[in-house]
C-alpha positions, 0 to 999 in steps of 0.5 A: 153221498150226502151227509145226513143232518140231525134235523132229518134224524129228528123228523124220522124219530131216530131219537126216541129210545125205550122206557127208562125202566127198560134201559141198558146202563151201558147206553148211558153215553149215548142218551141225551135226556129222559122225557115223559119216562122215555130216554132220548138219544143224543143225535149228534153222537148218532151222526158221528157213529153213523159216519164212522160205520159208513166209512168202514162199510165202504172199505169192506164193500170196496174190498169185494167182501159181502155184508150180510144184513139181518132184520127179522122184525116185522117193521124192518124186514121189507125195508132191509130187503129192499135196500140190501137188494139195491146194492146186491148184498145178502140179507136174512129177513125171515127166521135166522137159520141156526148155524148160518155162520158157524155151520156155513158149509151145511147152509151152502149145501142147502143152497146147492140143493135149491140150485140142483132142483132148478137144474132138474126143472131145466133138463126135464128130470123133474117131469120124470118124477111122480105127481106126489114127488114133484109136489114134495120137491116144489114145497122144499124149493119154496121153503129153501127160497123163503129162508135162503133165497136171499143168500144164494150168491153168498159163497163164503162167510160175509166180511161184516154183519149189519143187524137191526135190533141186537136183542132180537138177533142175539143168535146172529150176533153171537155167531159173528162174535165167535168167527171174529166177523165185524158187527154193525148195528142199530142199537136202541137204549135197551140193548148192550153196545158192547156186543157191537163193533160199530154201533149206531145209537138209534130207534130200531122199532120205527120204520121211518128211523130204520129207513133213514139209517138203512138209506145212509148205510147202503149209500155208503156201500154203493160208494165202496162198490163204485170205487172198486169198479173204478179201480178195476177199470183203471187197472185194466186200462193200465194193462192195456196201455202197457201192451202198446208196441213202444220201446219201453212197453215191457218196463211199463207193463212191469210197473203197472203189474207191480202197482196193481200188486202193491194196491191189493197187498195193502188191503189186509181185510182180504185176510179172513178174520181181519176186519177194518179196525184190525187192518188199520192197527197193523198198518199203523204198526208198519205191517202194511202189506201181505208180504210183511204179514206173511213174515210177522209173528202171530203173537206180535200181531196179537199184541199190536191188536190188543194194544190198539183196542181191548175189543180186538183181544179175542182175535186169533192171527195164527193163520194170517201169515199163511193167508197173507203168503197166498195173497202175496204169491197171487194165489187168490183162488187157492186163498178163497178155497181155503177161506171157504173151508175154514171158519173165521180164519181159525184152523 
């Protein structure tokens, strides 16, 4: 992925903030100067924060988790929909459905309703309905498609949330905070950066600015997905090699299986509620495998997270040992089912 230059951001108008009277004082570290009553964003800090966010997003994508994009403002919705669709990620560009994250089970029921209507049309059941009933069902299908069609493949809570304009999407931000879902966002000078885990100081109103940031972000996600694909391919080749009829075939097979198990065990972001920063803090503390997390004391882990960053003080690792044990035992289907039924990894 080509690293974005400050000159490119400048040409796209990423540096233009809001009027000085509308600023949020917490954005002061990211403001370069004031000119003609408008704050100018420090683009060197934008580049640094963008690199940090891209690295974290690539890791989440490589782990197999989905990243939900949220942008309902007119100038952003088409850009976000196109870019997110290119990397096969879910997105919300119409009105944010209240409880989208905190009441995810109900939202999934609505998506399943959409799928059941499609089955009715395929098996001919739809034609047995009266003309009025068919019209009502069609209208319901269109409404569901408009609001939830883009998240039909999202079968579990996302691994992260990417927001354009945190003030406009404040409900989405609050829901993600409640469930300990990492928040990535384009943050303008009128927004509060404290609500976001990975902020990108930038103009969130101009379409050119949104386009260039979204291009960089989705390119990073595409790299993460490519890395995941290559890893799967190499694991498959390793297993095929282990099956060769040679004298040490069984030994090689065991070694390949153990290596694959170790590589997955190191990806602690597969634990619901543990984002990239939390996983990094645990690894730095020596808790770098699922087996170690399974044996770790939740209170001790909470101390480690709080010491690493005050922003992680709200995390609740009570269920992490239980999840880690399932992962260590290779019970991925059981773990996925458990995570789908529990909000944010908190029982």
